C-alpha positions as CSV (number, residue, x, y, z in Angstrom):
1,M,8.1,-2.1,-30.1
2,S,7.3,1.3,-31.6
3,P,10.3,3.3,-32.6
4,N,9.6,6.2,-30.5
5,I,10.1,4.0,-27.7
6,R,13.1,2.7,-28.9
7,I,14.5,6.0,-29.7
8,A,13.8,6.8,-26.0
9,L,15.6,3.9,-24.6
10,R,18.5,5.0,-27.1
11,F,18.5,8.6,-25.5
12,L,17.7,7.4,-22.1
13,T,20.9,5.2,-22.3
14,A,23.3,7.8,-23.1
15,K,22.5,9.7,-19.4
16,R,22.7,5.7,-17.7
17,R,24.0,7.3,-14.3
18,S,22.3,10.0,-14.1
19,M,18.9,7.8,-14.7
20,L,19.8,4.9,-12.3
21,M,20.0,7.6,-10.1
22,S,16.7,9.4,-10.5
23,L,15.2,5.8,-10.4
24,A,16.8,4.9,-7.6
25,G,14.8,7.8,-5.8
26,I,11.9,6.6,-7.4
27,V,12.0,3.3,-6.3
28,F,13.3,4.9,-2.3
29,G,10.0,7.6,-2.5
30,V,7.3,4.9,-3.7
31,G,8.8,2.0,-1.1
32,F,9.2,4.5,2.1
33,F,5.7,6.0,0.8
34,I,4.0,2.1,1.3
35,V,5.6,1.6,4.7
36,T,5.1,5.0,6.2
37,Q,1.3,5.2,5.4
38,A,1.3,1.5,6.0
39,Q,3.2,2.3,9.7
40,T,0.6,4.7,10.7
41,S,-2.5,3.5,9.2
42,G,-1.8,0.3,11.2
43,F,-1.7,1.9,14.5
44,E,-4.8,3.8,13.9
45,E,-6.4,0.8,12.8
46,F,-5.2,-1.5,15.6
47,F,-6.1,1.6,18.0
48,I,-9.5,1.8,16.4
49,K,-10.3,-1.8,17.1
50,T,-9.2,-1.7,20.5
51,I,-10.9,1.2,21.5
52,L,-14.3,-0.3,19.5
53,G,-13.7,-4.1,21.4
54,T,-13.4,-2.0,24.7
55,N,-15.7,1.0,24.7
56,G,-17.8,-0.6,21.7
57,A,-19.1,2.0,18.7
58,I,-22.3,4.0,20.0
59,R,-22.7,4.3,23.9
60,I,-26.4,5.4,24.8
61,E,-26.2,7.5,28.3
62,D,-27.9,10.6,29.8
63,R,-31.6,11.3,28.9
64,I,-32.0,14.8,27.2
65,Q,-34.8,17.0,29.1
66,D,-35.2,19.9,26.8
67,T,-35.6,23.4,28.7
68,L,-38.2,25.6,28.3
69,S,-38.2,29.3,27.8
70,S,-40.7,32.4,28.1
71,M,-42.2,34.2,25.5
72,S,-44.7,36.6,25.5
73,S,-46.9,38.4,22.8
74,D,-49.6,40.9,22.7
75,G,-49.4,40.7,27.1
76,S,-49.8,36.8,27.5
77,A,-47.0,34.3,28.1
78,F,-46.2,31.1,26.7
79,D,-43.6,28.0,27.3
80,F,-41.3,26.4,24.4
81,E,-39.1,23.6,23.8
82,H,-35.7,25.4,23.0
83,R,-33.2,22.2,22.0
84,D,-30.3,24.5,21.7
85,S,-30.0,24.7,25.5
86,V,-30.8,20.8,26.6
87,K,-30.8,19.4,30.6
88,Y,-29.4,15.8,30.9
89,V,-30.9,13.8,33.3
90,E,-27.9,11.4,34.4
91,G,-28.2,8.2,33.7
92,I,-30.9,5.3,32.1
93,T,-34.0,4.9,34.3
94,E,-35.5,2.0,32.2
95,P,-32.9,0.1,30.6
96,E,-34.7,-2.7,29.3
97,K,-37.3,-0.4,27.4
98,L,-34.9,1.4,25.9
99,R,-32.7,-1.8,25.3
100,Q,-35.9,-3.2,22.8
101,A,-36.4,0.3,21.0
102,V,-32.7,-0.4,20.4
103,N,-33.1,-3.5,19.0
104,Q,-34.8,-2.1,15.9
105,F,-32.6,-0.2,14.1
106,G,-30.7,-2.3,11.6
107,N,-27.3,-2.1,11.9
108,V,-27.4,-3.0,15.5
109,T,-25.7,-6.3,16.3
110,G,-25.5,-6.6,20.4
111,I,-26.3,-4.8,23.4
112,A,-25.3,-4.4,27.0
113,E,-26.8,-2.7,30.1
114,V,-23.7,-1.8,32.3
115,L,-23.8,0.2,35.8
116,T,-20.8,2.2,37.1
117,G,-20.1,3.8,40.2
118,A,-16.8,4.4,42.4
119,V,-15.7,2.7,44.8
120,L,-12.9,2.3,47.2
121,V,-10.5,-1.0,46.9
122,R,-8.4,-2.1,49.7
123,R,-6.2,-5.4,50.0
124,G,-4.3,-5.1,53.4
125,S,-2.9,-2.1,54.1
126,Q,-3.0,-1.0,50.1
127,S,-6.0,0.3,48.8
128,D,-6.9,2.6,46.2
129,S,-9.9,4.3,44.1
130,A,-11.6,2.5,41.1
131,R,-14.5,2.4,39.3
132,V,-16.3,-1.0,39.3
133,F,-18.6,-1.9,35.8
134,G,-21.4,-4.0,36.3
135,I,-22.8,-5.9,33.5
136,N,-24.1,-9.0,32.4
137,I,-21.7,-11.4,30.4
138,D,-23.1,-12.9,27.7
139,D,-24.1,-9.4,26.7
140,Q,-21.1,-7.5,27.2
141,L,-19.2,-10.2,25.4
142,R,-21.4,-9.5,22.2
143,V,-20.6,-6.1,22.6
144,S,-16.8,-5.9,23.4
145,D,-13.1,-8.4,23.3
146,L,-13.1,-8.8,26.6
147,G,-13.3,-12.7,26.3
148,Q,-10.0,-12.3,24.7
149,Q,-8.4,-9.5,27.0
150,I,-8.2,-11.6,29.8
151,V,-4.9,-12.3,30.4
152,F,-4.4,-13.9,33.3
153,G,-7.1,-16.6,34.7
154,H,-10.2,-17.6,33.1
155,L,-13.8,-16.1,32.5
156,N,-15.7,-19.4,32.9
157,D,-14.5,-18.6,37.0
158,F,-16.4,-15.4,36.7
159,K,-19.4,-16.8,35.1
160,I,-19.7,-19.3,37.9
161,N,-19.0,-17.1,40.7
162,P,-22.1,-14.1,42.2
163,S,-19.1,-11.9,43.7
164,G,-16.3,-12.7,41.6
165,L,-14.5,-9.7,39.9
166,L,-12.8,-9.3,36.9
167,V,-9.7,-6.7,37.6
168,G,-7.6,-4.4,35.0
169,R,-3.6,-5.3,35.2
170,V,-2.8,-2.3,35.5
171,L,-4.6,-1.9,38.9
172,A,-4.3,-5.6,39.9
173,S,-0.5,-4.5,39.7
174,R,-0.5,-1.5,42.0
175,L,-2.7,-4.1,44.4
176,G,-0.3,-6.3,44.3
177,V,-3.0,-9.0,43.7
178,N,-3.5,-12.4,42.1
179,V,-6.5,-14.8,40.5
180,G,-7.7,-16.2,43.3
181,E,-7.4,-14.0,46.0
182,S,-9.6,-11.6,48.0
183,I,-10.1,-7.7,47.6
184,T,-12.3,-5.6,50.0
185,L,-14.5,-2.9,48.0
186,E,-15.9,-0.1,50.1
187,A,-19.1,1.9,48.7
188,S,-22.2,3.8,50.1
189,N,-21.0,3.3,53.4
190,Q,-20.8,-0.6,53.2
191,M,-17.9,-2.5,52.8
192,R,-17.4,-6.4,51.1
193,N,-14.8,-9.1,49.7
194,Y,-14.6,-10.4,46.5
195,R,-12.7,-12.9,44.6
196,V,-10.7,-11.8,42.1
197,S,-11.7,-14.3,39.0
198,A,-9.5,-13.1,36.4
199,I,-7.3,-10.1,35.1
200,F,-7.6,-8.5,31.9
201,E,-5.8,-6.0,30.1
202,T,-7.0,-3.7,27.0
203,G,-3.8,-2.0,26.4
204,V,-5.5,1.1,27.2
205,S,-3.5,2.7,30.7
206,D,-6.9,4.5,32.4
207,I,-9.1,1.7,31.7
208,D,-7.0,-0.6,33.0
209,R,-5.7,1.3,35.9
210,Q,-9.4,2.0,37.4
211,R,-12.0,-0.5,35.4
212,M,-13.1,-3.8,37.5
213,Y,-16.0,-5.6,36.3
214,M,-18.6,-7.4,38.4
215,H,-21.9,-9.2,37.9
216,M,-25.2,-6.7,37.5
217,Q,-26.9,-7.9,40.3
218,E,-23.5,-7.7,42.8
219,T,-23.0,-4.6,41.7
220,R,-26.8,-2.9,42.1
221,S,-26.1,-4.1,45.8
222,L,-23.0,-2.7,46.6
223,L,-23.8,0.7,45.2
224,Q,-27.7,0.3,46.3
225,K,-28.7,1.0,42.9
226,P,-31.5,-1.8,42.5
227,S,-32.7,-0.4,39.4
228,G,-31.5,1.6,36.0
229,A,-28.1,1.8,34.0
230,S,-25.5,3.8,33.2
231,F,-25.3,3.7,30.0
232,L,-25.8,1.1,27.1
233,Q,-23.0,-0.4,25.1
234,V,-24.1,-1.1,21.2
235,A,-22.2,-2.9,18.7
236,I,-22.9,-2.7,15.5
237,A,-22.1,-4.0,11.9
238,D,-21.2,-1.2,10.2
239,R,-18.7,0.8,12.3
240,D,-18.7,4.0,9.7
241,R,-22.4,4.3,9.8
242,A,-21.7,5.0,13.9
243,P,-21.8,9.1,13.5
244,A,-25.6,8.6,11.6
245,D,-26.8,5.8,13.5
246,A,-26.0,7.7,16.5
247,A,-27.7,10.9,15.4
248,H,-30.4,8.5,14.9
249,M,-30.5,7.4,17.7
250,E,-30.5,10.5,19.9
251,R,-33.2,12.1,17.9
252,T,-35.6,9.0,18.2
253,L,-34.7,7.4,21.5
254,G,-33.9,11.5,23.7
255,H,-31.0,10.2,25.1
256,S,-27.5,10.9,25.0
257,V,-26.1,8.9,21.7
258,K,-21.7,9.2,21.1
259,S,-20.6,7.4,18.5
260,W,-17.1,5.9,18.7
261,Q,-15.6,8.6,16.3
262,A,-16.9,11.0,18.4
263,R,-15.5,9.7,22.1
264,E,-11.9,9.2,20.4
265,K,-12.0,12.4,18.1
266,T,-8.6,14.0,19.4
267,W,-6.6,11.2,18.7
268,L,-8.1,9.9,14.9
269,E,-6.8,13.6,14.2
270,V,-3.4,12.7,15.2
271,F,-3.5,9.4,13.7
272,R,-4.9,11.3,10.3
273,A,-1.9,13.9,11.2
274,L,0.7,11.7,11.0
275,R,-0.7,9.7,8.2
276,V,-0.5,13.3,6.5
277,S,2.9,14.4,7.7
278,S,4.6,11.2,6.8
279,A,3.3,11.3,3.3
280,L,4.7,15.0,2.5
281,T,8.2,14.3,4.1
282,V,8.3,10.5,1.8
283,S,7.1,12.5,-1.1
284,T,10.1,15.1,-1.2
285,L,12.6,11.8,-1.8
286,I,10.0,11.3,-4.8
287,L,10.2,14.5,-5.5
288,I,14.1,15.1,-5.6
289,S,14.4,12.6,-8.0
290,G,11.5,14.6,-10.2
291,L,14.0,17.8,-10.2
292,G,17.3,15.4,-11.1
293,M,14.8,13.3,-14.1
294,F,14.1,17.0,-15.3
295,N,17.6,18.2,-15.3
296,T,18.1,15.4,-17.3
297,L,16.0,15.3,-19.7
298,A,17.2,18.8,-20.0
299,M,20.8,18.0,-20.6
300,I,19.5,15.4,-23.2
301,V,17.9,18.0,-25.5
302,M,20.6,20.0,-25.3
303,E,23.1,17.6,-26.5
304,K,20.7,15.2,-28.9
305,T,19.4,18.8,-30.6
306,K,20.6,17.8,-34.0
307,E,19.8,14.4,-33.6
308,I,16.2,15.9,-32.6
309,A,16.9,18.1,-36.3
310,I,17.5,15.0,-38.3
311,L,14.1,13.1,-36.8
312,R,12.5,15.9,-38.0
313,S,13.8,16.3,-41.3
314,M,13.1,13.1,-41.6
315,G,9.3,13.6,-41.2
316,Y,8.9,13.1,-37.2
317,T,5.9,15.4,-35.7
318,R,6.1,17.9,-33.1
319,Q,4.0,15.7,-31.4
320,D,6.7,12.4,-32.1
321,I,9.5,14.2,-30.5
322,A,7.6,15.4,-27.7
323,R,6.2,11.7,-27.3
324,I,9.7,10.1,-27.0
325,F,10.6,12.5,-24.0
326,L,7.6,11.6,-22.2
327,W,8.3,7.4,-23.2
328,Q,12.0,8.5,-21.6
329,G,9.7,9.9,-18.0
330,A,7.3,7.3,-18.7
331,I,9.8,3.8,-18.8
332,V,11.7,5.8,-15.8
333,L,8.3,5.6,-14.1
334,I,6.8,1.8,-14.1
335,I,10.4,0.8,-13.4
336,G,10.5,2.7,-10.7
337,V,6.9,1.9,-9.0
338,V,7.2,-1.8,-9.8
339,L,10.5,-1.7,-8.4
340,G,9.0,0.7,-5.3
341,W,6.3,-1.6,-4.8
342,I,8.0,-4.4,-4.5
343,F,10.5,-2.8,-2.2
344,G,7.9,-1.3,-0.2
345,A,6.0,-4.8,0.5
346,A,9.4,-6.3,1.5
347,I,10.3,-3.8,4.3
348,T,6.7,-3.2,5.3
349,Y,6.6,-7.2,6.0
350,G,9.6,-6.7,7.7
351,V,8.8,-3.8,10.0
352,S,5.7,-6.2,11.2
353,R,8.5,-8.1,12.5
354,L,10.4,-6.0,14.7
355,P,9.7,-6.2,18.2
356,I,8.1,-3.2,20.2
357,R,6.6,-3.0,23.3
358,I,3.5,0.0,23.6
359,R,1.4,0.3,26.4
360,G,-1.1,3.0,26.8
361,I,-3.9,4.1,24.1
362,F,-3.6,0.3,22.9
363,S,-1.1,-2.7,23.7
364,T,0.8,-4.4,21.3
365,D,4.8,-5.9,21.2
366,S,5.2,-5.4,17.6
367,F,5.0,-3.1,15.1
368,V,1.5,-2.6,13.7
369,V,1.3,-2.2,9.6
370,A,-1.9,-2.4,7.3
371,W,-2.0,-3.8,4.4
372,S,-3.6,-1.7,1.8
373,I,-3.4,-1.4,-2.1
374,W,-4.4,2.1,-1.7
375,H,-1.2,2.6,0.0
376,Y,0.3,1.0,-3.3
377,V,-2.1,3.1,-5.5
378,F,-1.3,6.6,-3.8
379,A,2.3,6.0,-3.8
380,A,2.0,5.3,-7.6
381,A,-0.2,8.4,-8.2
382,T,2.5,10.6,-6.2
383,A,5.6,9.4,-8.1
384,T,3.3,9.6,-12.2
385,V,2.4,13.3,-10.9
386,V,5.8,14.3,-10.3
387,V,7.7,12.3,-12.7
388,M,5.2,13.2,-15.4
389,M,5.5,17.3,-14.6
390,A,9.5,16.6,-14.7
391,S,9.5,15.0,-18.2
392,L,6.6,17.1,-19.7
393,I,8.9,20.7,-20.0
394,P,11.8,18.9,-21.3
395,A,9.7,17.9,-24.1
396,R,7.8,21.0,-24.9
397,R,11.0,21.8,-25.3
398,A,12.6,19.7,-27.6
399,A,9.4,19.7,-30.0
400,R,10.0,23.1,-30.4
401,L,13.3,22.5,-31.9
402,E,13.1,23.4,-35.6
403,P,15.6,21.8,-37.8
404,G,16.9,25.0,-39.7
405,D,17.4,26.3,-36.4
406,V,19.0,23.7,-35.7
407,I,21.3,23.9,-38.8
408,R,21.7,27.8,-38.0
409,G,22.7,27.8,-34.2
410,T,20.0,29.6,-33.7
411,S,18.4,27.0,-31.5
412,Q,17.6,27.9,-27.7
């Protein structure tokens, strides 16, 4: 151990109680920083997983039709395409050709054709509005987590039953219908009976309240739409590339293409704001600890002027004196960060075991946390900035002390 570190430790023991208070503040600050970031990031990640597992990473919808504007020049008029003002033609007229084109993109892992329409659901005296989603079940399972979202019944019953239905849990509850029972759907001036094969729950209340899945051919017959599709749901390998892939697809395919980031922009901004807000709030603990350390180190400088003068007389340079006080801050910082990491990990694990029931934008029965090394890195970085800034001013002040000034009693 170097002499500077040994002297720093001796100076720290002179203000043991004050330094322990600062150390405790750093430990709690780092720990709670990790916990809050783990919680907000965990819920955000779970929300993203729910959205990707339900609506896919990319959705290809209406065909884009450029509008034509007229311009005259030298008495003659001509038309030109104006992309700032476009017309959207609802739906996809040739879904199979579009599927083949989308398959050419390297990041694509699955494509599902979907046909949607509004229906009126009846069961006895109960009735409610809903939307049917006509799907090819094997394709849908490649682009969603529908298989894991089944809460009652079995997906195989739906596969083998052409008139089977998959009904959202909230909608099934409102209708009072269970697996195996029949309901009536009314659309396009016709009424047909269908059997509930299974009930699913995504956790997204709007989806579970209105959505039903039906076999594609039966949906075409019910809605009287023998061809075309409402949209293509696309799964990709790298979800972070969705905006770039969506923009490329839109330019290439001539259809409206939206990534999951664009569709869920509002909620993603909410989670981002919560993450930043919690980080700033918890960082005040570290800041207060840093101010306490600044006060303690300043008092040590005032009380140890004679010792500093002796060290200077023995040949210690100003840089050596500054390092002694910086080492004091570094020692407290290292101990505080390590204990804060342990404390943060323990509390994060404990929080992940707490029961909580959330239904709305996703479904969970316990706190969701994200384990990321970056939470620990950012917590340590925040503590480092605060503690070293708190140590720097006292260190510079101690370095400026001259032995002669101390003897004459004129040191500042």
